[in-house]
DRENPAZA-83716 format. One record per residue: x, y, z of N, C-alpha, C in turn; residue number from 1. Coordinates in nm, 3 decimals, m for minus. Layout:
N
     n.c1     n.c2     n.c3    ca.c1    ca.c2    ca.c3     c.c1     c.c2     c.c3    i
        X        Y        Z        X        Y        Z        X        Y        Z  NUM
...
//
This chain:
249
     n.c1     n.c2     n.c3    ca.c1    ca.c2    ca.c3     c.c1     c.c2     c.c3    i
    0.097   m0.127    0.011   m0.034   m0.018    0.032    0.104    0.118    0.037    1
    0.064    0.207   m0.072    0.173    0.340   m0.089    0.139    0.439    0.033    2
    0.239    0.498    0.032    0.258    0.625    0.165    0.134    0.689    0.182    3
    0.056    0.749    0.076   m0.036    0.838    0.043   m0.169    0.741    0.102    4
   m0.186    0.627    0.090   m0.289    0.568    0.136   m0.286    0.543    0.278    5
   m0.187    0.490    0.296   m0.129    0.465    0.463   m0.186    0.603    0.546    6
   m0.059    0.737    0.501   m0.118    0.840    0.542   m0.310    0.880    0.560    7
   m0.365    0.851    0.460   m0.505    0.903    0.461   m0.589    0.751    0.579    8
   m0.530    0.680    0.570   m0.600    0.567    0.671   m0.552    0.598    0.832    9
   m0.458    0.685    0.842   m0.417    0.697    0.968   m0.453    0.826    0.993   10
   m0.520    0.912    0.957   m0.578    1.025    0.912   m0.759    1.029    0.941   11
   m0.805    0.936    0.904   m0.939    0.915    0.916   m0.991    0.885    1.030   12
   m0.879    0.816    1.145   m0.886    0.781    1.229   m0.949    0.889    1.351   13
   m0.865    0.990    1.314   m0.903    1.101    1.437   m1.020    1.190    1.354   14
   m1.128    1.202    1.236   m1.152    1.203    1.176   m1.336    1.226    1.269   15
   m1.380    1.318    1.260   m1.514    1.324    1.397   m1.627    1.265    1.319   16
   m1.604    1.291    1.186   m1.676    1.284    1.046   m1.698    1.129    0.994   17
   m1.597    1.074    1.031   m1.588    0.929    1.013   m1.580    0.837    1.102   18
   m1.680    0.716    1.056   m1.719    0.641    1.146   m1.668    0.486    1.076   19
   m1.558    0.403    1.143   m1.559    0.280    1.062   m1.587    0.202    1.150   20
   m1.683    0.083    1.039   m1.744   m0.030    1.116   m1.807   m0.002    1.258   21
   m1.849    0.086    1.262   m1.936    0.136    1.418   m1.997   m0.001    1.479   22
   m2.040    0.009    1.587   m2.112   m0.124    1.662   m2.233   m0.029    1.759   23
   m2.314   m0.082    1.728   m2.452   m0.024    1.790   m2.507    0.106    1.762   24
   m2.507    0.153    1.602   m2.544    0.264    1.576   m2.673    0.290    1.503   25
   m2.715    0.200    1.520   m2.885    0.189    1.484   m2.974    0.266    1.601   26
   m3.019    0.345    1.515   m3.123    0.436    1.586   m3.043    0.556    1.648   27
   m2.898    0.549    1.678   m2.825    0.687    1.720   m2.748    0.797    1.668   28
   m2.799    0.772    1.528   m2.719    0.888    1.420   m2.761    1.034    1.499   29
   m2.852    1.021    1.543   m2.909    1.203    1.591   m2.785    1.252    1.703   30
   m2.696    1.164    1.775   m2.618    1.164    1.839   m2.475    1.206    1.784   31
   m2.457    1.147    1.640   m2.357    1.215    1.590   m2.366    1.356    1.512   32
   m2.537    1.392    1.490   m2.528    1.477    1.392   m2.582    1.614    1.478   33
   m2.620    1.554    1.640   m2.709    1.666    1.697   m2.790    1.686    1.691   34
   m2.873    1.607    1.597   m3.033    1.674    1.564   m3.090    1.541    1.509   35
   m3.215    1.588    1.479   m3.287    1.439    1.444   m3.355    1.481    1.297   36
   m3.228    1.553    1.192   m3.296    1.610    1.075   m3.294    1.483    0.964   37
   m3.387    1.466    0.853   m3.384    1.343    0.797   m3.252    1.319    0.703   38
   m3.227    1.192    0.746   m3.097    1.134    0.666   m3.113    1.102    0.531   39
   m3.005    1.149    0.482   m2.980    1.102    0.319   m2.867    1.009    0.325   40
   m2.838    0.867    0.253   m2.702    0.845    0.234   m2.674    0.797    0.081   41
   m2.531    0.831    0.071   m2.544    0.813   m0.063   m2.445    0.655   m0.020   42
   m2.449    0.585   m0.132   m2.411    0.456   m0.136   m2.291    0.433   m0.217   43
   m2.188    0.350   m0.207   m2.094    0.369   m0.255   m2.020    0.519   m0.358   44
   m1.990    0.582   m0.216   m1.948    0.718   m0.249   m1.836    0.736   m0.289   45
   m1.722    0.686   m0.285   m1.572    0.711   m0.338   m1.561    0.830   m0.261   46
   m1.500    0.920   m0.348   m1.473    1.041   m0.290   m1.570    1.150   m0.216   47
   m1.697    1.120   m0.211   m1.814    1.144   m0.158   m1.826    1.279   m0.225   48
   m1.832    1.336   m0.377   m1.875    1.438   m0.359   m2.035    1.452   m0.418   49
   m2.126    1.344   m0.350   m2.281    1.377   m0.387   m2.299    1.393   m0.206   50
   m2.190    1.349   m0.116   m2.231    1.408    0.033   m2.182    1.524    0.028   51
   m2.086    1.601   m0.013   m2.008    1.688   m0.020   m2.148    1.801   m0.040   52
   m2.172    1.777   m0.190   m2.260    1.884   m0.247   m2.362    1.879   m0.182   53
   m2.430    1.804   m0.180   m2.607    1.810   m0.106   m2.561    1.828    0.022   54
   m2.497    1.826    0.151   m2.475    1.884    0.234   m2.449    2.043    0.251   55
   m2.388    2.076    0.162   m2.401    2.236    0.129   m2.528    2.291    0.069   56
   m2.568    2.197    0.004   m2.678    2.252   m0.018   m2.833    2.267    0.034   57
   m2.828    2.158    0.117   m2.906    2.131    0.222   m2.891    2.125    0.352   58
   m2.872    2.240    0.392   m2.816    2.257    0.587   m2.893    2.191    0.648   59
   m3.035    2.208    0.644   m3.117    2.160    0.707   m3.163    2.006    0.728   60
   m3.080    1.884    0.672   m3.092    1.776    0.636   m2.937    1.722    0.656   61
   m2.961    1.589    0.713   m2.814    1.535    0.714   m2.776    1.405    0.618   62
   m2.670    1.387    0.577   m2.602    1.301    0.486   m2.483    1.233    0.528   63
   m2.501    1.106    0.473   m2.390    0.985    0.500   m2.309    0.907    0.368   64
   m2.194    0.946    0.333   m2.117    0.883    0.246   m2.089    0.736    0.321   65
   m2.146    0.648    0.228   m2.078    0.492    0.244   m1.995    0.454    0.142   66
   m1.891    0.394    0.206   m1.802    0.308    0.127   m1.696    0.262    0.184   67
   m1.660    0.182    0.167   m1.553    0.099    0.239   m1.392    0.121    0.202   68
   m1.397    0.213    0.102   m1.254    0.244    0.092   m1.213    0.376    0.125   69
   m1.150    0.368    0.265   m1.136    0.474    0.366   m1.016    0.580    0.283   70
   m0.926    0.539    0.192   m0.835    0.675    0.134   m0.939    0.744    0.064   71
   m1.054    0.684   m0.012   m1.154    0.749   m0.074   m1.248    0.888   m0.011   72
   m1.273    0.817    0.097   m1.379    0.908    0.207   m1.300    1.001    0.283   73
   m1.161    0.973    0.303   m1.042    1.080    0.320   m1.077    1.211    0.286   74
   m1.132    1.214    0.109   m1.108    1.337    0.060   m1.209    1.430    0.066   75
   m1.364    1.340    0.082   m1.471    1.390    0.131   m1.509    1.432    0.215   76
   m1.469    1.361    0.358   m1.456    1.384    0.463   m1.344    1.522    0.522   77
   m1.232    1.559    0.463   m1.163    1.680    0.483   m1.223    1.777    0.395   78
   m1.334    1.780    0.319   m1.357    1.897    0.271   m1.496    1.931    0.382   79
   m1.542    1.821    0.388   m1.682    1.879    0.490   m1.621    1.913    0.626   80
   m1.468    1.880    0.689   m1.420    1.923    0.791   m1.384    2.060    0.762   81
   m1.307    2.100    0.649   m1.262    2.222    0.640   m1.398    2.315    0.576   82
   m1.498    2.273    0.554   m1.644    2.375    0.505   m1.706    2.414    0.644   83
   m1.673    2.298    0.732   m1.756    2.329    0.837   m1.920    2.261    0.819   84
   m1.904    2.179    0.735   m2.040    2.115    0.683   m2.045    1.979    0.822   85
   m2.160    2.062    0.956   m2.150    1.940    1.025   m2.273    1.858    1.018   86
   m2.349    1.866    0.904   m2.457    1.771    0.896   m2.403    1.637    0.747   87
   m2.268    1.642    0.764   m2.231    1.543    0.686   m2.128    1.460    0.747   88
   m2.153    1.328    0.715   m2.084    1.200    0.793   m2.026    1.081    0.674   89
   m1.934    1.028    0.704   m1.890    0.907    0.651   m1.892    0.753    0.698   90
   m1.941    0.698    0.659   m1.951    0.605    0.715   m1.869    0.452    0.626   91
   m1.765    0.404    0.685   m1.669    0.286    0.624   m1.713    0.125    0.670   92
   m1.783    0.111    0.553   m1.843   m0.043    0.599   m1.858   m0.108    0.408   93
   m1.881   m0.209    0.450   m1.951   m0.292    0.297   m2.102   m0.239    0.315   94
   m2.162   m0.239    0.179   m2.286   m0.206    0.162   m2.392   m0.321    0.200   95
   m2.308   m0.466    0.179   m2.398   m0.582    0.243   m2.454   m0.555    0.415   96
   m2.369   m0.486    0.476   m2.383   m0.508    0.596   m2.466   m0.319    0.602   97
   m2.488   m0.284    0.522   m2.549   m0.130    0.570   m2.674   m0.140    0.691   98
   m2.772   m0.285    0.648   m2.892   m0.274    0.737   m2.864   m0.311    0.895   99
   m2.737   m0.318    0.948   m2.737   m0.313    1.073   m2.674   m0.206    1.147  100
   m2.677   m0.104    1.046   m2.622    0.029    1.068   m2.754    0.142    1.130  101
   m2.857    0.080    1.086   m2.981    0.209    1.068   m3.123    0.116    1.142  102
   m3.167    0.223    1.212   m3.292    0.173    1.261   m3.382    0.143    1.172  103
   m3.549    0.077    1.169   m3.644    0.120    1.091   m3.685    0.251    1.116  104
   m3.729    0.330    0.982   m3.727    0.430    0.931   m3.622    0.576    0.955  105
   m3.526    0.472    0.987   m3.450    0.606    1.018   m3.357    0.670    0.879  106
   m3.358    0.609    0.739   m3.314    0.691    0.650   m3.429    0.720    0.530  107
   m3.414    0.868    0.503   m3.564    0.915    0.392   m3.496    0.882    0.241  108
   m3.412    0.911    0.251   m3.321    0.903    0.091   m3.202    0.827    0.071  109
   m3.186    0.777   m0.035   m3.039    0.689   m0.079   m3.020    0.753   m0.228  110
   m2.894    0.784   m0.268   m2.819    0.817   m0.362   m2.722    0.732   m0.398  111
   m2.752    0.673   m0.538   m2.642    0.563   m0.588   m2.592    0.593   m0.693  112
   m2.428    0.649   m0.689   m2.403    0.789   m0.794   m2.326    0.670   m0.852  113
   m2.299    0.660   m0.990   m2.204    0.605   m1.062   m2.151    0.472   m1.024  114
   m2.234    0.396   m0.944   m2.130    0.268   m0.902   m2.066    0.176   m0.980  115
   m2.019    0.055   m0.948   m1.976   m0.013   m1.071   m2.107   m0.107   m1.101  116
   m2.161   m0.077   m1.237   m2.220   m0.144   m1.306   m2.215   m0.327   m1.308  117
   m2.113   m0.374   m1.290   m2.090   m0.511   m1.299   m2.202   m0.559   m1.411  118
   m2.123   m0.546   m1.527   m2.174   m0.560   m1.653   m2.173   m0.711   m1.682  119
   m2.063   m0.788   m1.619   m2.112   m0.938   m1.640   m2.265   m1.000   m1.606  120
   m2.303   m1.067   m1.704   m2.445   m1.097   m1.647   m2.438   m1.229   m1.511  121
   m2.348   m1.258   m1.495   m2.307   m1.359   m1.410   m2.319   m1.226   m1.258  122
   m2.291   m1.132   m1.233   m2.255   m1.101   m1.150   m2.391   m0.956   m1.125  123
   m2.470   m0.970   m1.210   m2.586   m0.886   m1.211   m2.614   m0.851   m1.042  124
   m2.613   m0.946   m0.961   m2.673   m0.998   m0.814   m2.609   m0.893   m0.740  125
   m2.458   m0.842   m0.784   m2.375   m0.693   m0.723   m2.419   m0.559   m0.757  126
   m2.534   m0.597   m0.845   m2.552   m0.413   m0.873   m2.628   m0.377   m0.777  127
   m2.643   m0.249   m0.718   m2.676   m0.179   m0.586   m2.816   m0.158   m0.636  128
   m2.892   m0.192   m0.754   m3.061   m0.184   m0.774   m3.068   m0.321   m0.780  129
   m3.007   m0.416   m0.735   m3.066   m0.548   m0.742   m3.155   m0.594   m0.655  130
   m3.264   m0.680   m0.645   m3.369   m0.674   m0.518   m3.311   m0.720   m0.458  131
   m3.148   m0.789   m0.426   m3.084   m0.850   m0.354   m3.064   m0.729   m0.230  132
   m3.015   m0.627   m0.281   m2.972   m0.477   m0.225   m3.094   m0.413   m0.199  133
   m3.185   m0.384   m0.287   m3.355   m0.346   m0.235   m3.389   m0.380   m0.105  134
   m3.367   m0.522   m0.099   m3.416   m0.586    0.006   m3.362   m0.546    0.166  135
   m3.232   m0.512    0.141   m3.176   m0.461    0.250   m3.154   m0.331    0.309  136
   m3.211   m0.220    0.214   m3.236   m0.121    0.262   m3.386   m0.086    0.320  137
   m3.452   m0.121    0.266   m3.625   m0.184    0.289   m3.679   m0.143    0.442  138
   m3.593   m0.220    0.517   m3.626   m0.226    0.681   m3.582   m0.058    0.738  139
   m3.501    0.014    0.700   m3.445    0.098    0.737   m3.491    0.250    0.668  140
   m3.546    0.235    0.556   m3.651    0.362    0.498   m3.735    0.359    0.526  141
   m3.813    0.511    0.573   m3.879    0.564    0.627   m4.013    0.585    0.496  142
   m4.109    0.582    0.535   m4.261    0.633    0.470   m4.209    0.728    0.361  143
   m4.222    0.693    0.239   m4.209    0.831    0.140   m4.085    0.856    0.084  144
   m4.006    0.731    0.094   m3.905    0.700    0.081   m3.866    0.730   m0.050  145
   m3.744    0.774   m0.085   m3.672    0.810   m0.253   m3.544    0.750   m0.265  146
   m3.508    0.686   m0.361   m3.432    0.643   m0.411   m3.375    0.660   m0.551  147
   m3.206    0.728   m0.573   m3.187    0.816   m0.672   m3.071    0.680   m0.742  148
   m3.073    0.718   m0.847   m2.964    0.616   m0.929   m2.941    0.751   m1.049  149
   m2.808    0.775   m1.052   m2.735    0.830   m1.154   m2.594    0.753   m1.233  150
   m2.608    0.742   m1.378   m2.524    0.640   m1.383   m2.475    0.690   m1.558  151
   m2.373    0.660   m1.619   m2.370    0.644   m1.732   m2.375    0.531   m1.797  152
   m2.378    0.441   m1.764   m2.432    0.268   m1.797   m2.536    0.264   m1.857  153
   m2.566    0.213   m1.958   m2.731    0.219   m2.024   m2.763    0.047   m1.995  154
   m2.657   m0.059   m1.960   m2.693   m0.140   m1.898   m2.737   m0.140   m1.794  155
   m2.746   m0.084   m1.653   m2.718   m0.063   m1.550   m2.855    0.028   m1.515  156
   m2.918    0.093   m1.602   m3.032    0.196   m1.631   m3.139    0.081   m1.695  157
   m3.106    0.063   m1.762   m3.239   m0.031   m1.843   m3.217   m0.192   m1.745  158
   m3.157   m0.213   m1.662   m3.182   m0.298   m1.568   m3.252   m0.271   m1.438  159
   m3.207   m0.148   m1.414   m3.324   m0.074   m1.320   m3.470   m0.059   m1.336  160
   m3.490    0.031   m1.484   m3.612    0.016   m1.535   m3.666   m0.123   m1.497  161
   m3.600   m0.218   m1.516   m3.662   m0.345   m1.550   m3.743   m0.406   m1.412  162
   m3.598   m0.376   m1.323   m3.658   m0.394   m1.177   m3.783   m0.365   m1.096  163
   m3.756   m0.207   m1.157   m3.900   m0.162   m1.110   m4.014   m0.180   m1.210  164
   m4.033   m0.206   m1.296   m4.135   m0.257   m1.327   m4.193   m0.410   m1.317  165
   m4.113   m0.510   m1.306   m4.108   m0.650   m1.262   m4.155   m0.649   m1.114  166
   m4.123   m0.566   m1.025   m4.099   m0.571   m0.927   m4.240   m0.506   m0.846  167
   m4.308   m0.423   m0.929   m4.407   m0.301   m0.916   m4.358   m0.219   m0.795  168
   m4.245   m0.166   m0.802   m4.171   m0.024   m0.761   m4.258    0.082   m0.778  169
   m4.239    0.205   m0.737   m4.311    0.330   m0.761   m4.186    0.389   m0.834  170
   m4.224    0.408   m1.008   m4.139    0.502   m1.094   m4.158    0.646   m1.056  171
   m4.050    0.731   m1.016   m4.123    0.864   m0.990   m4.062    0.951   m1.120  172
   m3.953    0.906   m1.135   m3.904    0.987   m1.272   m3.769    0.946   m1.357  173
   m3.749    0.899   m1.435   m3.639    0.865   m1.558   m3.617    0.951   m1.637  174
   m3.452    0.961   m1.674   m3.415    0.999   m1.778   m3.307    0.928   m1.913  175
   m3.289    0.913   m1.997   m3.185    0.852   m2.045   m3.070    0.955   m2.085  176
   m3.103    1.105   m2.058   m3.010    1.197   m2.097   m3.058    1.290   m2.033  177
   m2.963    1.319   m1.902   m3.000    1.416   m1.785   m2.970    1.573   m1.864  178
   m2.901    1.590   m1.903   m2.800    1.712   m1.930   m2.875    1.776   m2.064  179
   m3.006    1.656   m2.117   m3.076    1.718   m2.250   m3.195    1.779   m2.216  180
   m3.228    1.756   m2.071   m3.364    1.809   m2.004   m3.364    1.971   m2.014  181
   m3.481    2.034   m2.057   m3.507    2.137   m2.040   m3.472    2.219   m1.883  182
   m3.496    2.133   m1.779   m3.497    2.181   m1.629   m3.406    2.063   m1.600  183
   m3.296    2.136   m1.528   m3.230    2.011   m1.462   m3.216    2.047   m1.273  184
   m3.215    2.001   m1.233   m3.241    2.027   m1.098   m3.086    2.036   m1.026  185
   m3.073    2.134   m0.896   m2.962    2.155   m0.893   m2.883    2.042   m0.864  186
   m2.952    1.916   m0.779   m2.850    1.843   m0.707   m2.799    1.727   m0.843  187
   m2.879    1.763   m0.980   m2.823    1.643   m1.047   m2.698    1.713   m1.126  188
   m2.671    1.829   m1.091   m2.570    1.910   m1.129   m2.437    1.895   m1.075  189
   m2.462    1.804   m0.975   m2.353    1.796   m0.897   m2.276    1.652   m0.974  190
   m2.120    1.628   m1.011   m2.043    1.565   m1.097   m1.959    1.486   m0.997  191
   m1.958    1.367   m1.035   m1.853    1.302   m0.937   m1.733    1.261   m1.055  192
   m1.627    1.237   m0.973   m1.523    1.191   m1.032   m1.528    1.093   m1.158  193
   m1.608    0.997   m1.131   m1.603    0.912   m1.267   m1.735    0.937   m1.378  194
   m1.837    1.056   m1.345   m1.880    1.101   m1.424   m1.846    1.190   m1.503  195
   m1.693    1.256   m1.474   m1.605    1.309   m1.559   m1.517    1.221   m1.640  196
   m1.508    1.114   m1.614   m1.442    1.025   m1.691   m1.526    0.957   m1.850  197
   m1.655    0.960   m1.840   m1.743    0.939   m1.921   m1.679    0.733   m1.950  198
   m1.651    0.689   m1.877   m1.596    0.542   m1.901   m1.702    0.490   m1.985  199
   m1.849    0.502   m1.997   m1.915    0.430   m2.101   m1.890    0.472   m2.221  200
   m1.873    0.594   m2.218   m1.819    0.660   m2.367   m1.908    0.679   m2.460  201
   m2.055    0.721   m2.379   m2.176    0.733   m2.453   m2.203    0.894   m2.440  202
   m2.125    0.966   m2.372   m2.172    1.125   m2.339   m2.315    1.139   m2.270  203
   m2.331    1.045   m2.255   m2.499    1.041   m2.213   m2.485    1.016   m2.049  204
   m2.558    1.048   m1.925   m2.612    1.042   m1.797   m2.735    0.999   m1.785  205
   m2.748    0.879   m1.739   m2.873    0.836   m1.685   m2.937    0.854   m1.553  206
   m3.075    0.882   m1.518   m3.083    0.921   m1.402   m3.245    0.872   m1.396  207
   m3.264    0.805   m1.271   m3.413    0.724   m1.188   m3.427    0.739   m1.088  208
   m3.536    0.834   m1.068   m3.586    0.827   m0.917   m3.735    0.725   m0.879  209
   m3.711    0.675   m0.772   m3.785    0.539   m0.755   m3.804    0.583   m0.565  210
   m3.918    0.492   m0.558   m3.937    0.447   m0.447   m3.981    0.305   m0.413  211
   m3.969    0.241   m0.301   m3.978    0.111   m0.239   m4.098    0.125   m0.144  212
   m4.168   m0.013   m0.158   m4.278   m0.019   m0.078   m4.238   m0.058    0.077  213
   m4.350   m0.070    0.170   m4.339   m0.097    0.281   m4.320   m0.254    0.318  214
   m4.380   m0.329    0.208   m4.437   m0.499    0.173   m4.301   m0.585    0.134  215
   m4.250   m0.657    0.181   m4.193   m0.719    0.090   m4.200   m0.741   m0.018  216
   m4.061   m0.729   m0.070   m4.056   m0.785   m0.249   m4.091   m0.912   m0.312  217
   m4.182   m0.940   m0.397   m4.216   m1.058   m0.438   m4.049   m1.148   m0.482  218
   m4.058   m1.270   m0.475   m3.931   m1.374   m0.526   m3.929   m1.384   m0.642  219
   m3.901   m1.272   m0.744   m3.864   m1.302   m0.877   m3.718   m1.311   m0.941  220
   m3.667   m1.333   m0.862   m3.524   m1.291   m0.860   m3.465   m1.401   m0.967  221
   m3.515   m1.556   m0.941   m3.463   m1.644   m1.129   m3.511   m1.584   m1.220  222
   m3.652   m1.524   m1.245   m3.697   m1.503   m1.372   m3.592   m1.335   m1.400  223
   m3.590   m1.288   m1.312   m3.497   m1.167   m1.347   m3.370   m1.204   m1.394  224
   m3.316   m1.285   m1.312   m3.152   m1.312   m1.424   m3.214   m1.394   m1.540  225
   m3.307   m1.496   m1.572   m3.333   m1.500   m1.699   m3.316   m1.400   m1.794  226
   m3.390   m1.279   m1.768   m3.379   m1.165   m1.870   m3.279   m1.096   m1.844  227
   m3.188   m1.110   m1.799   m3.052   m1.060   m1.792   m2.999   m1.127   m1.895  228
   m3.010   m1.228   m1.910   m2.900   m1.352   m1.982   m2.959   m1.355   m2.115  229
   m3.095   m1.323   m2.120   m3.165   m1.304   m2.264   m3.157   m1.159   m2.322  230
   m3.155   m1.079   m2.247   m3.126   m0.893   m2.346   m3.018   m0.823   m2.303  231
   m2.933   m0.890   m2.232   m2.779   m0.815   m2.214   m2.712   m0.858   m2.288  232
   m2.582   m0.810   m2.356   m2.454   m0.870   m2.419   m2.385   m0.973   m2.285  233
   m2.294   m1.050   m2.383   m2.244   m1.186   m2.293   m2.132   m1.153   m2.192  234
   m2.073   m0.997   m2.225   m2.012   m0.942   m2.092   m2.061   m0.813   m2.070  235
   m2.115   m0.733   m2.201   m2.090   m0.618   m2.181   m2.024   m0.490   m2.200  236
   m1.910   m0.556   m2.205   m1.768   m0.454   m2.186   m1.787   m0.349   m2.304  237
   m1.861   m0.384   m2.432   m1.852   m0.291   m2.526   m1.960   m0.175   m2.460  238
   m2.019   m0.172   m2.414   m2.112   m0.054   m2.353   m2.087    0.017   m2.213  239
   m1.982   m0.033   m2.118   m1.958    0.032   m2.037   m1.850   m0.044   m1.983  240
   m1.823    0.045   m1.863   m1.689   m0.020   m1.798   m1.688   m0.094   m1.690  241
   m1.674   m0.216   m1.627   m1.644   m0.259   m1.511   m1.598   m0.212   m1.377  242
   m1.537   m0.089   m1.445   m1.464    0.019   m1.331   m1.506    0.156   m1.296  243
   m1.641    0.150   m1.367   m1.754    0.291   m1.369   m1.777    0.302   m1.252  244
   m1.733    0.376   m1.132   m1.785    0.421   m1.017   m1.713    0.282   m0.902  245
   m1.805    0.348   m0.786   m1.743    0.289   m0.685   m1.839    0.186   m0.622  246
   m1.757    0.046   m0.594   m1.862   m0.059   m0.558   m1.810   m0.109   m0.433  247
   m1.848   m0.104   m0.300   m1.828   m0.120   m0.177   m1.850   m0.261   m0.168  248
   m1.820   m0.347   m0.244   m1.810   m0.471   m0.163   m1.656   m0.567   m0.187  249
//
């Protein structure tokens, strides 16, 4: 491991806005923030551009960037400390453990920004909008929850639309070309490091906003996997890149 990474790992140990694999945090995030404002998560946040940007944009809400890579969390956490953005925090952990850190109804909103699209069909279950993960999010999401996906991957975009339709989720908004819209909401203008790279090579950013029901999702996962193998390219590598975005697994 490089010296720079080692220095960052050591530095975040002393950052008051970084929690690394904390225990018994469920239901106690109001103690971290000193208030009970609504909580938004940025999953697989990488350098935390959305956590940094949204916490500055909405000071009356709390934001938590989640990723397993501490050297990247360091960048966003330091920016928030320097800017005095006390409504932002970072949680270092794997996404598949996310449900252990939050109590029922503790989270209002989730942003998934440029995650690894997991383009190989055999790895579809690792996509952060796969029902496997949506079932992890359900217990801690409050009524009226919102999930945002922003990606340059047409594969992940189409897959997520299929999940929404197949599982009866509520589709609130979607666009296959965000920056061609007549009106662009300020939060959609926040750009991550991976967005700037345009790894998919499409010069097009896709966006979906949807919500999950309180009731359990149906067990349609086998049929969904069949759809993946019937409708996606064998590897998908010609449509995007497996390294696009952060995957915290």
